[in-house]
C-alpha positions as CSV (number, residue, x, y, z in Angstrom):
1,M,71.2,-40.7,-26.9
2,Q,72.4,-43.8,-25.0
3,N,71.0,-46.9,-23.3
4,T,71.2,-46.6,-19.1
5,G,72.9,-48.7,-17.7
6,L,72.2,-50.6,-14.1
7,I,75.4,-48.9,-12.2
8,R,74.3,-45.5,-13.7
9,R,70.5,-45.9,-12.8
10,L,71.4,-46.9,-9.2
11,A,73.9,-43.9,-9.1
12,A,71.1,-41.6,-9.4
13,I,68.9,-43.2,-7.4
14,V,71.8,-42.9,-4.1
15,Y,72.0,-39.1,-5.1
16,D,68.5,-38.4,-4.7
17,S,67.8,-40.7,-1.6
18,L,70.2,-38.2,-0.2
19,L,68.0,-35.3,-1.2
20,I,64.9,-36.8,-0.2
21,G,66.4,-38.0,3.1
22,A,67.0,-34.2,3.5
23,L,63.7,-33.5,2.6
24,L,62.2,-35.7,4.8
25,F,64.0,-34.1,7.8
26,L,62.7,-30.7,7.2
27,A,58.9,-31.9,6.7
28,T,59.3,-33.7,10.3
29,T,60.8,-30.7,11.6
30,P,57.0,-29.1,12.0
31,F,55.8,-32.3,14.1
32,I,58.7,-32.4,16.0
33,A,58.2,-28.9,16.9
34,A,54.7,-29.8,17.6
35,R,55.3,-32.5,20.2
36,G,57.6,-30.0,22.2
37,G,61.0,-31.6,20.5
38,E,59.4,-35.1,21.1
39,P,60.1,-37.7,18.7
40,V,57.7,-38.4,16.2
41,E,56.6,-41.7,15.8
42,I,55.6,-43.0,12.6
43,G,52.7,-45.9,13.4
44,D,50.8,-43.4,16.0
45,N,50.4,-40.4,13.5
46,L,48.6,-40.7,9.9
47,V,49.0,-37.2,8.7
48,Y,52.7,-37.2,9.2
49,R,52.9,-40.8,7.2
50,L,50.8,-38.8,4.5
51,V,53.1,-35.9,5.0
52,L,56.1,-38.2,4.3
53,A,54.9,-40.0,1.5
54,I,53.6,-36.4,-0.3
55,V,56.9,-35.0,-0.4
56,I,58.7,-38.0,-1.9
57,Y,55.8,-38.3,-4.5
58,G,56.2,-34.4,-5.7
59,F,59.9,-35.1,-5.6
60,F,60.0,-37.2,-8.4
61,V,56.7,-36.3,-10.0
62,G,57.2,-33.0,-9.9
63,F,60.8,-33.4,-11.4
64,W,59.9,-35.7,-13.8
65,T,57.1,-33.9,-15.4
66,R,58.9,-30.3,-15.2
67,T,62.4,-31.4,-16.8
68,G,62.2,-35.1,-17.4
69,R,65.4,-35.0,-14.9
70,T,65.7,-35.6,-11.2
71,L,68.7,-33.9,-9.5
72,G,70.3,-37.3,-9.3
73,M,69.4,-38.0,-12.6
74,Q,70.8,-34.4,-14.0
75,S,74.1,-35.5,-12.2
76,W,74.6,-38.4,-14.2
77,G,73.5,-37.4,-17.2
78,L,69.9,-39.0,-17.5
79,Q,66.9,-38.1,-18.7
80,L,63.5,-39.3,-18.4
81,E,61.0,-39.7,-21.8
82,T,58.2,-40.9,-23.5
83,H,58.6,-43.3,-26.3
84,D,58.5,-40.7,-28.4
85,G,61.1,-38.5,-26.7
86,G,58.6,-36.3,-24.9
87,K,58.4,-35.5,-21.3
88,P,56.4,-38.0,-19.2
89,T,52.7,-36.5,-18.3
90,L,51.3,-36.3,-14.6
91,S,49.4,-39.6,-14.9
92,A,52.4,-41.4,-16.7
93,A,55.1,-40.0,-14.1
94,S,52.5,-40.8,-11.6
95,V,52.6,-44.6,-12.9
96,R,56.3,-45.0,-12.9
97,F,56.6,-43.7,-9.3
98,F,54.1,-46.5,-8.2
99,A,55.6,-49.1,-10.2
100,A,58.9,-48.1,-9.4
101,I,58.0,-48.9,-5.4
102,L,56.3,-52.4,-7.0
103,S,60.2,-52.6,-8.9
104,W,61.7,-52.7,-5.3
105,I,59.5,-55.1,-3.2
106,P,61.0,-58.4,-4.9
107,A,64.3,-57.5,-3.6
108,G,64.9,-55.0,-6.5
109,L,64.4,-57.4,-9.4
110,G,62.3,-54.8,-11.2
111,F,65.6,-52.5,-11.7
112,L,67.7,-55.9,-12.2
113,W,65.2,-57.1,-14.7
114,Q,66.9,-54.4,-17.7
115,L,70.2,-56.8,-18.1
116,W,67.6,-59.1,-19.4
117,D,65.5,-56.8,-21.2
118,K,65.7,-56.4,-24.6
119,D,65.5,-52.9,-24.8
120,K,67.4,-52.1,-21.5
121,L,64.2,-51.4,-19.9
122,A,63.1,-51.8,-16.1
123,W,59.5,-53.0,-15.1
124,H,58.2,-49.2,-14.0
125,D,59.7,-48.1,-17.5
126,R,57.6,-50.6,-19.1
127,I,54.7,-50.5,-17.4
128,S,54.7,-46.6,-17.8
129,G,55.8,-46.4,-20.9
130,T,58.8,-44.1,-20.3
131,R,62.6,-45.1,-20.6
132,L,65.6,-43.2,-19.0
133,V,68.0,-42.0,-21.8
134,Y,71.6,-41.5,-21.2
135,Y,72.9,-38.2,-22.9
136,P,76.7,-37.9,-22.3
137,K,78.2,-34.5,-21.7
138,P,79.7,-33.3,-25.3
139,G,83.4,-34.3,-25.2
140,K,83.1,-37.2,-23.1
C-alpha cells in the first residue's frame, strides 16, 4: 500500500472519462430516437439532464460502494478506502462525488491540493473521510 500520486489519479480519471462518455452516449440514444433522430438540446430537456447526471453519479458511487474502485482506478492499481481500510458507505461515496465536483471548480485546485497536503489527500478525500491508495501489482 502506498500513497497515490497525482499523475496516477489523473490517469484513472481520463480512463473513467472515456467509459462515462460511452455510457452517456448509450443513455442519449433513447432521447434521440424519441425525437426521430434529431439532436437533443440539453438546455431544453430537464429529464435528459437528470438522466445524464444519474448515469455519472451511478457510475462512480456504484463502483465505489461495491468494489472500492472504478474500472479506471482498477487499471491504475488504485483503491478507494475509508481511513480504517474499509469500503466507503453510500453516504461517504455520495459526499465524495459532490465534493469532487467542487474540487474541479477552481481549476482543479482541489485535486492539486494533494501536492501540498501532509497526507497527500485531495479536498474530496478530506471532506468524505476517504482516501485513494495505490496497491502495486505483485512483482512491481
